[in-house]
VMD Tcl script that builds the backbone (N, CA, C; Angstrom):
set m [mol new atoms 276]
animate dup $m
set s [atomselect $m all]
$s set {name element resname resid chain x y z} {
  {N N PRO 1 A 0.474 -1.390 -0.453}
  {CA C PRO 1 A 0.244 -0.564 -0.111}
  {C C PRO 1 A 0.485 1.270 -0.034}
  {N N SER 2 A 0.341 2.596 -0.020}
  {CA C SER 2 A 0.675 3.426 -0.104}
  {C C SER 2 A -0.068 4.060 0.798}
  {N N VAL 3 A -0.023 5.888 1.000}
  {CA C VAL 3 A -0.863 6.819 2.177}
  {C C VAL 3 A -0.314 7.922 1.002}
  {N N SER 4 A -1.446 8.965 1.299}
  {CA C SER 4 A -0.964 10.018 1.165}
  {C C SER 4 A -2.423 10.590 1.778}
  {N N ILE 5 A -1.406 11.915 2.128}
  {CA C ILE 5 A -2.338 13.153 3.313}
  {C C ILE 5 A -2.267 14.033 1.557}
  {N N SER 6 A -4.075 14.964 1.588}
  {CA C SER 6 A -4.285 16.252 0.319}
  {C C SER 6 A -4.900 17.226 0.851}
  {N N LEU 7 A -5.039 17.723 0.132}
  {CA C LEU 7 A -5.862 19.485 0.643}
  {C C LEU 7 A -7.005 19.391 -0.388}
  {N N VAL 8 A -8.226 19.091 0.298}
  {CA C VAL 8 A -9.231 19.101 -0.785}
  {C C VAL 8 A -10.089 20.757 -0.528}
  {N N PRO 9 A -10.376 21.974 -1.488}
  {CA C PRO 9 A -11.154 23.020 -1.655}
  {C C PRO 9 A -12.545 21.998 -0.910}
  {N N SER 10 A -12.473 22.800 -0.068}
  {CA C SER 10 A -14.608 23.093 0.427}
  {C C SER 10 A -15.023 24.619 -0.185}
  {N N SER 11 A -16.129 24.114 -1.306}
  {CA C SER 11 A -16.889 25.058 -1.563}
  {C C SER 11 A -18.710 25.523 -0.265}
  {N N SER 12 A -18.153 24.158 0.242}
  {CA C SER 12 A -19.242 24.728 1.582}
  {C C SER 12 A -19.154 25.325 3.338}
  {N N GLN 13 A -17.531 25.430 3.487}
  {CA C GLN 13 A -16.910 26.254 5.036}
  {C C GLN 13 A -16.275 26.706 4.168}
  {N N PRO 14 A -16.190 27.511 4.979}
  {CA C PRO 14 A -15.029 28.803 5.500}
  {C C PRO 14 A -13.814 28.175 5.157}
  {N N GLY 15 A -12.540 29.162 4.860}
  {CA C GLY 15 A -11.122 28.524 5.516}
  {C C GLY 15 A -10.103 27.969 4.358}
  {N N PRO 16 A -9.650 26.913 4.722}
  {CA C PRO 16 A -8.461 26.739 3.107}
  {C C PRO 16 A -8.858 25.468 2.829}
  {N N GLY 17 A -9.908 25.038 3.755}
  {CA C GLY 17 A -10.470 23.592 2.688}
  {C C GLY 17 A -10.010 22.369 3.776}
  {N N ARG 18 A -10.300 21.031 3.220}
  {CA C ARG 18 A -10.297 19.686 4.553}
  {C C ARG 18 A -9.002 19.197 3.741}
  {N N LEU 19 A -8.496 18.711 4.663}
  {CA C LEU 19 A -7.681 17.593 4.369}
  {C C LEU 19 A -7.870 15.878 4.119}
  {N N LEU 20 A -7.865 15.007 3.289}
  {CA C LEU 20 A -7.856 14.094 3.176}
  {C C LEU 20 A -6.792 12.834 2.761}
  {N N CYS 21 A -6.732 12.210 3.758}
  {CA C CYS 21 A -5.804 10.777 3.595}
  {C C CYS 21 A -6.673 9.964 3.103}
  {N N SER 22 A -5.158 9.082 1.901}
  {CA C SER 22 A -5.763 8.000 1.417}
  {C C SER 22 A -4.920 6.583 1.276}
  {N N GLY 23 A -4.981 5.428 1.755}
  {CA C GLY 23 A -4.622 4.700 1.605}
  {C C GLY 23 A -4.842 4.033 0.451}
  {N N MET 24 A -3.582 3.613 -0.554}
  {CA C MET 24 A -3.736 3.326 -1.705}
  {C C MET 24 A -2.793 1.228 -2.263}
  {N N ASP 25 A -3.829 0.884 -3.129}
  {CA C ASP 25 A -3.316 0.512 -3.470}
  {C C ASP 25 A -3.272 -1.584 -2.991}
  {N N PHE 26 A -3.830 -1.113 -1.977}
  {CA C PHE 26 A -3.757 -2.459 -0.492}
  {C C PHE 26 A -4.540 -4.058 -0.681}
  {N N TYR 27 A -4.149 -5.588 -0.912}
  {CA C TYR 27 A -4.197 -6.309 -0.713}
  {C C TYR 27 A -4.166 -7.516 0.559}
  {N N PRO 28 A -4.988 -7.582 1.441}
  {CA C PRO 28 A -6.342 -7.506 1.886}
  {C C PRO 28 A -7.378 -6.263 1.937}
  {N N ALA 29 A -8.611 -6.415 1.858}
  {CA C ALA 29 A -9.220 -4.882 2.238}
  {C C ALA 29 A -8.628 -4.409 3.194}
  {N N GLN 30 A -8.572 -5.348 4.494}
  {CA C GLN 30 A -9.096 -4.666 5.733}
  {C C GLN 30 A -7.449 -4.343 6.212}
  {N N ILE 31 A -7.759 -2.951 6.417}
  {CA C ILE 31 A -6.354 -1.804 6.452}
  {C C ILE 31 A -7.428 -0.840 7.993}
  {N N GLN 32 A -6.329 0.076 8.541}
  {CA C GLN 32 A -6.963 0.432 9.543}
  {C C GLN 32 A -5.628 2.152 9.189}
  {N N GLY 33 A -6.178 2.932 8.599}
  {CA C GLY 33 A -6.192 4.379 9.369}
  {C C GLY 33 A -5.858 4.630 10.377}
  {N N ARG 34 A -5.494 6.004 10.835}
  {CA C ARG 34 A -4.886 6.534 12.074}
  {C C ARG 34 A -4.726 7.834 11.664}
  {N N ARG 35 A -4.993 9.265 12.043}
  {CA C ARG 35 A -4.967 10.549 12.310}
  {C C ARG 35 A -4.352 10.690 13.094}
  {N N PHE 36 A -3.834 11.450 13.317}
  {CA C PHE 36 A -3.338 12.950 13.999}
  {C C PHE 36 A -2.882 13.862 13.951}
  {N N GLN 37 A -3.070 15.204 15.023}
  {CA C GLN 37 A -2.141 16.309 15.320}
  {C C GLN 37 A -1.915 16.418 15.858}
  {N N GLY 38 A -0.740 16.793 15.471}
  {CA C GLY 38 A 0.365 16.637 16.732}
  {C C GLY 38 A 0.788 15.466 17.399}
  {N N GLN 39 A 0.523 15.000 17.823}
  {CA C GLN 39 A 0.918 14.086 18.690}
  {C C GLN 39 A -0.788 12.957 19.489}
  {N N GLN 40 A -1.274 14.035 19.294}
  {CA C GLN 40 A -1.988 13.299 19.247}
  {C C GLN 40 A -3.595 12.768 17.973}
  {N N GLU 41 A -3.457 11.991 18.757}
  {CA C GLU 41 A -5.165 10.323 17.165}
  {C C GLU 41 A -6.006 11.361 17.527}
  {N N LEU 42 A -6.385 11.295 16.282}
  {CA C LEU 42 A -8.106 12.034 16.552}
  {C C LEU 42 A -8.290 11.098 16.330}
  {N N SER 43 A -9.503 11.110 17.536}
  {CA C SER 43 A -10.656 9.662 17.800}
  {C C SER 43 A -11.828 10.071 15.756}
  {N N GLY 44 A -12.107 11.148 16.465}
  {CA C GLY 44 A -12.962 12.314 15.279}
  {C C GLY 44 A -12.883 12.451 14.597}
  {N N HIS 45 A -12.850 14.059 14.254}
  {CA C HIS 45 A -13.051 15.263 13.216}
  {C C HIS 45 A -12.981 14.429 11.627}
  {N N VAL 46 A -13.775 13.229 11.711}
  {CA C VAL 46 A -14.022 12.159 10.639}
  {C C VAL 46 A -15.260 12.778 10.000}
  {N N MET 47 A -15.252 13.474 8.704}
  {CA C MET 47 A -16.273 13.561 7.727}
  {C C MET 47 A -16.822 12.453 6.781}
  {N N ALA 48 A -16.204 11.649 6.679}
  {CA C ALA 48 A -16.437 10.651 5.849}
  {C C ALA 48 A -14.668 9.662 5.348}
  {N N THR 49 A -15.483 8.766 5.350}
  {CA C THR 49 A -14.333 7.174 5.901}
  {C C THR 49 A -15.126 6.345 4.691}
  {N N ASP 50 A -14.793 5.480 3.916}
  {CA C ASP 50 A -14.895 4.615 2.636}
  {C C ASP 50 A -13.852 3.932 2.388}
  {N N ILE 51 A -13.617 2.620 1.980}
  {CA C ILE 51 A -12.597 1.485 1.465}
  {C C ILE 51 A -13.250 1.447 0.022}
  {N N VAL 52 A -13.284 1.729 -0.733}
  {CA C VAL 52 A -13.489 1.532 -2.308}
  {C C VAL 52 A -12.702 0.069 -3.024}
  {N N PRO 53 A -13.531 -0.679 -3.829}
  {CA C PRO 53 A -12.301 -1.330 -4.378}
  {C C PRO 53 A -12.363 -0.484 -5.706}
  {N N ASN 54 A -10.672 -0.582 -6.116}
  {CA C ASN 54 A -10.339 -0.586 -7.482}
  {C C ASN 54 A -10.660 -1.086 -8.632}
  {N N GLY 55 A -11.104 -2.666 -8.632}
  {CA C GLY 55 A -11.598 -2.917 -9.668}
  {C C GLY 55 A -10.883 -4.626 -10.032}
  {N N ASP 56 A -9.268 -4.197 -9.491}
  {CA C ASP 56 A -8.155 -4.656 -9.469}
  {C C ASP 56 A -7.741 -6.243 -8.694}
  {N N TRP 57 A -9.086 -6.310 -7.614}
  {CA C TRP 57 A -8.191 -7.003 -6.805}
  {C C TRP 57 A -7.581 -6.264 -4.817}
  {N N THR 58 A -7.446 -5.054 -6.073}
  {CA C THR 58 A -6.472 -3.870 -4.762}
  {C C THR 58 A -8.628 -3.153 -4.036}
  {N N SER 59 A -7.781 -2.254 -2.793}
  {CA C SER 59 A -8.736 -1.056 -2.551}
  {C C SER 59 A -8.360 -0.672 -2.279}
  {N N GLN 60 A -8.872 1.382 -2.310}
  {CA C GLN 60 A -8.012 2.459 -1.392}
  {C C GLN 60 A -9.128 2.956 -0.582}
  {N N LEU 61 A -8.590 3.747 0.413}
  {CA C LEU 61 A -8.933 4.018 1.897}
  {C C LEU 61 A -9.467 5.717 1.375}
  {N N LEU 62 A -10.582 6.031 1.118}
  {CA C LEU 62 A -10.275 7.559 1.475}
  {C C LEU 62 A -11.076 8.079 3.164}
  {N N VAL 63 A -9.634 9.058 3.628}
  {CA C VAL 63 A -10.849 9.467 4.517}
  {C C VAL 63 A -10.392 11.360 4.999}
  {N N LEU 64 A -11.477 11.730 4.956}
  {CA C LEU 64 A -12.204 13.049 4.397}
  {C C LEU 64 A -12.540 13.514 6.280}
  {N N LEU 65 A -11.476 14.522 6.716}
  {CA C LEU 65 A -10.664 14.895 8.016}
  {C C LEU 65 A -11.880 16.592 7.307}
  {N N GLU 66 A -12.802 16.864 8.904}
  {CA C GLU 66 A -13.394 18.167 8.873}
  {C C GLU 66 A -12.521 18.851 9.182}
  {N N ILE 67 A -11.648 18.825 9.501}
  {CA C ILE 67 A -10.255 19.952 10.778}
  {C C ILE 67 A -9.671 20.498 9.155}
  {N N GLY 68 A -9.420 22.057 8.410}
  {CA C GLY 68 A -8.781 22.436 7.722}
  {C C GLY 68 A -7.372 22.362 7.779}
  {N N PRO 69 A -6.238 22.094 7.608}
  {CA C PRO 69 A -5.045 22.821 7.879}
  {C C PRO 69 A -4.391 24.292 8.566}
  {N N ARG 70 A -3.687 24.023 9.303}
  {CA C ARG 70 A -3.716 25.498 10.100}
  {C C ARG 70 A -2.284 25.706 10.419}
  {N N ARG 71 A -1.473 26.496 9.974}
  {CA C ARG 71 A -0.203 27.615 10.440}
  {C C ARG 71 A 0.200 27.023 11.714}
  {N N GLY 72 A 1.457 26.413 11.738}
  {CA C GLY 72 A 2.516 25.761 12.918}
  {C C GLY 72 A 1.788 24.767 13.544}
  {N N VAL 73 A 0.518 23.882 12.950}
  {CA C VAL 73 A -0.165 22.860 13.035}
  {C C VAL 73 A -0.132 21.545 12.504}
  {N N SER 74 A 0.494 20.467 12.979}
  {CA C SER 74 A 1.404 19.382 12.301}
  {C C SER 74 A 0.188 18.657 11.594}
  {N N PHE 75 A -0.192 18.256 11.451}
  {CA C PHE 75 A -1.049 17.047 10.715}
  {C C PHE 75 A 0.021 15.381 9.954}
  {N N ARG 76 A -0.902 14.184 10.533}
  {CA C ARG 76 A -0.535 13.145 10.187}
  {C C ARG 76 A -1.486 11.994 9.940}
  {N N CYS 77 A -0.868 11.139 8.897}
  {CA C CYS 77 A -2.248 10.002 8.317}
  {C C CYS 77 A -1.289 8.620 8.197}
  {N N GLN 78 A -1.234 7.640 9.141}
  {CA C GLN 78 A -0.659 6.768 9.564}
  {C C GLN 78 A -2.015 5.311 8.460}
  {N N VAL 79 A -0.578 4.679 7.872}
  {CA C VAL 79 A -1.864 3.608 7.389}
  {C C VAL 79 A -1.147 1.760 8.269}
  {N N GLU 80 A -2.219 0.624 8.748}
  {CA C GLU 80 A -1.523 -0.016 9.360}
  {C C GLU 80 A -2.090 -1.269 8.183}
  {N N HIS 81 A -1.218 -1.958 7.595}
  {CA C HIS 81 A -1.843 -2.971 7.268}
  {C C HIS 81 A -0.780 -4.404 7.296}
  {N N VAL 82 A -1.528 -5.548 7.288}
  {CA C VAL 82 A -0.915 -6.588 6.946}
  {C C VAL 82 A 0.267 -7.249 6.306}
  {N N SER 83 A 0.662 -6.034 5.059}
  {CA C SER 83 A 1.882 -6.805 4.412}
  {C C SER 83 A 2.552 -5.468 4.865}
  {N N LEU 84 A 2.283 -5.005 5.401}
  {CA C LEU 84 A 3.934 -4.024 5.339}
  {C C LEU 84 A 4.405 -4.133 7.375}
  {N N GLU 85 A 5.894 -3.955 6.665}
  {CA C GLU 85 A 6.364 -4.922 7.661}
  {C C GLU 85 A 6.425 -3.043 9.225}
  {N N GLN 86 A 5.861 -2.174 9.148}
  {CA C GLN 86 A 5.929 -0.968 9.786}
  {C C GLN 86 A 4.743 0.232 9.184}
  {N N PRO 87 A 4.391 0.511 9.790}
  {CA C PRO 87 A 2.764 1.708 9.161}
  {C C PRO 87 A 3.649 2.662 8.937}
  {N N LEU 88 A 3.233 2.730 7.132}
  {CA C LEU 88 A 3.521 4.664 6.192}
  {C C LEU 88 A 3.174 5.436 6.665}
  {N N ARG 89 A 3.788 6.393 7.203}
  {CA C ARG 89 A 3.170 7.333 7.240}
  {C C ARG 89 A 3.061 8.338 6.531}
  {N N ARG 90 A 2.956 9.928 6.719}
  {CA C ARG 90 A 2.619 10.951 5.521}
  {C C ARG 90 A 2.822 11.718 6.354}
  {N N HIS 91 A 2.781 13.159 6.462}
  {CA C HIS 91 A 2.450 14.445 6.866}
  {C C HIS 91 A 2.606 15.045 6.790}
  {N N TRP 92 A 1.621 16.545 6.816}
  {CA C TRP 92 A 1.437 17.912 6.604}
  {C C TRP 92 A 2.045 18.901 6.709}
}
mol reanalyze $m
mol bondsrecalc $m
mol representation Tube
mol addrep $m
């Protein structure tokens, strides 16, 4: 699998947009996605979570956070999967 974090513009919310954490191209479909603000794990603040089949036996995990990026605050997306020796992490 791979993991990414990106900014998604929001037409309905004021501000810079929302963060999208993506886990891509993993099999089997069981995966754990975790989100962090600084060192604190975010248990809420999730607008949508979907595991989507790609049609080639692999899947993708999409997690849209209701929190937008702020200056001086770091965010991290982390993916844990049976095929990985250690979690994959991406920082914003």
